[in-house]
N, C-alpha and C positions, 0 to 999 in steps of 0.2 A: 346721537346724531344731532347736529346743530340745525334746527328748523329755520331759524332766522337769527340775526345778530342778538346775542345774549339770551336766546331761548333754545334749550336743549330738550330732546326727547330721549329717554333711556328706558328700555324694556328689560326688567330684571329676570334672572333665572333663579328660581328658588329650589333649594335641595329638598325642602319639605313643604307641604301645603301650609299657607300662612296661619291658618287657625290652629295648627298643631302646637304653636308656641304657647297658646293659652292653656291647652291641656297639660303640657309638660310643666307649665308654671304652677299649676295646682298641686302637682306632686313633688316638684323639686324646690318649690318656694321661690323660684326666680323665673321670670318670663324669658323664653328663648327669643333671640332675634329672628327677623324674618328670613335670614339666610339668603339675602339677595347677593349673588356672586358678583364681585367686581365693582360694586357701587362705590365704596370708599375710594378705590383706586381711580375710578372714572372721575369722581369729584375732585380729587387731588390734581389730576391731569388738567382739568379745566380751570383750576384755581377757585373752585366754588366749595370751600370747606367751612367758611365762617360767615354765613349770610346774616343779615340783620333780622330776618324773620323766616321761620319755618312754619308753613301752613299745611297741616295734615287734615285730609278730609275723609279718611276711611280707616277703620281699625286694622286693615291689612298692613298699614305702615307704622304700626306700633313698634317702638324702639328705633325709628329712623333718627330720632334726636340723639341717639348714641353714635350715629355715623356722621351727622352734620352738627357741628358746634355752632348753633345759631344763638344770636343774642336773645331772641325771644321766640316763643313757640305758641301757636294758636291751633286749637282743634276745632275744625268747622265740620260738624256732622250734618250730612244731607239727607239721611234716612234713619228709620228705626232699624238698625242693623241686625238686632236679634231676630226680628221677624223676617227680614229680607233673606238672611242666610239660614234661618230655621235652626239656630244653635244658640242656646243660652250662654254657652261659654264665651261668646263674643262680648258679653258684658264685661268679662275680666279684662279684655284688651281695652275696651273703652274706659274702664276705671283707671287703668294705668295711664292712658293718654290724658284723661282729665286731671289726674294728679300731677302729671309732668308739665302740663300746659300752663301758660300765663293767663289764658282766657279760653272760654268755650263759646262757640257760636253755633246756633241752630237755624235751619232754613224753614222750619215750621213749628207751630206750638207743640204738637205731639212729640217732635224731636227734642224740643227744649225741655218738656216734661220728663222725657227719658234721661236726658243729661242731668237733670236735678236729682232723679232717683239714683243715679250712679255717682253722685258726689259733687257735681258742679253747683256752686252756690249761686252764681248770678249769670247763667247763660244768656247771651244776647241774641235776640231774634232778628235775623237779617234774611229775608226771603230771596229765592232765586229770581232771575229776571230774564231779559232778552236783549239782543242787539237791536235796539229800537230803530235806529236810523236805517239799518239794513232792510228791515221788514216794512218800514214806512215809505221808503223811496219808491215813487210811482214806477210801475212796470207795465209793459204792454201785455195784453191778454194772450196767453199761450195758444198756439194754433189748435192743440188738442181739445181745448175747451169749446171750440166752435163746432166740432163734429158732434152731431146728435146721435147718441146711442141709447135712445129711450131714457131711462133713469139711471144708467150705470156706465161709468167710464173707469177702466182699469189703466191707470197711468204708469204704475210701477215706480221704482225709486227715481228720485230727481236730485241733482246736486244742490247743496245748500245755497249756492249763489243764485239758483233759479227759483227757490221756494217762494219768495215774495210775490212773484207773478201769479203763481197758482193760488196762493192764499187771498191776495187782494181781489181776485175775480171769483171768489167763492161767496156763497150766501151766509155761511156759518162755519165755525170750526167745532169739531166734536172732540170731547175729552172723556171717553168712556173708561172706567176703571172697574175691575172685578172686585170681589169682596176679600181678596187676600189681605191679611193684617198689615203687611208692609205698605199698602197703598194709603193707609191712614196718615202716614207721615210725609207724603209726597208734597213737594213744592214745585209744581210742573212749570218748566220753562216754556212749554208750548202754550200755556195760558196767555202769557204776555207777548209771545210771538204772534199768535192770532190777533191779539188786541192791537199790536203795533201795525198789523196789516189792515186794521180797520173793520174787522168782522166780529160779530157777537159769538159767544161760546155757549154750547150746550154741554154740560159736564155732569158726571156722577157726583152726587153730594158726598162730601167728606167733612169731617169736623173742621179741618183747617180752611177749606174753601168756603164753608159757610161762615166762619169767623171773619174772613176777609170781606165777604159780601161785595164783590166787584159789581158795579151796576150793569156791566155788559155781559154778565153770566146768568144763565138760567140752568136749573137742575132737572135732570131726567126724573120723570115719574116712572118708577120701575114697572108699574102695572100698565102704563100706557105711554111708552117712549115716543111713538110716532105722533101722538096728540101733543105731547110736550114740544116736539120739534115744530109742528105746525103753528102752535101758539107763539113760539119764539120768533119764527120767521115773519109772522104777521106784525108782531111788536117791533122786531128788528132793533133791539137796544144797541146803540153804538158806543164804542169805547171813548172815554174822555182822554184827549191828548195829554193833559197834565197828569192824569192818573197813570197813564202808560209810561210817560217820561220818567216818573219817579222810580220805575223798575228797570231803568237802563243799566246795563252791566257796568258802565263807567261810574255811575253813582254808587252802585253796590260795592264795587271794588274799593272805592275811596272810604266807604263806611266800614268795610272789613278791615282795611289797613288802619284806620283811625282807632277802631276797637282793639285790634291786636297790639298796637304800639302804645296805647294809652297806659300810663303808669297805674291808673286806678283799676286797670283790667287784671292786674296780677293776682292770682289766687293766693290765699294765705298759705 
């Protein structure tokens, strides 16, 4: 389906679960393709068979480079996928992607560390970001926020287009994470969406968030979360516009493209 000019959305049908390719690869000595029916034919019909760059962001798309004859290929890992899918076999798929790619990009330091473990010599760290202008554009206070229901309001889902209005008129944004191992590698987009809306963030401490040390973030005390929130609301640390602007998707996209297309990025 063509979403807009030069942008297509295609939902594949797989004959087998994508991770099976890695299991068969261990026994057959060759990784099986993802078996996405009709992909090559669809790409030929649209004339999209030899792109300048193929950007893969999940091990599910291992072997996509055999379908698309791209000039260059980049693997941009966004999570620690072994923990996310609770399958060590996923490492095999990532090793194959790293070996085939011209460069490897990680969205957090734990992800970069995993890529190095799997064979990437110089993974580049480029964090996730936000559509800053969208969340920073002033919006009127939503009518639901004016209705007093003591200390609880259940708003339900809201369209992405309306989210800035709700965030801008909040006192703080919450980013709670449980202790699942996959959360150690998160690069939360919500962090900078909150910041672009101009509100401080109370988050669960992770290695990567602590490394970034944004001045508008405070971390939960797991033994007294409500006290941490009270302290943060009193201090009300505000995001710095320059710090937030550095995490705009337009800048990140340019950095990803520059990294992926640089001759020095090619793996030996």
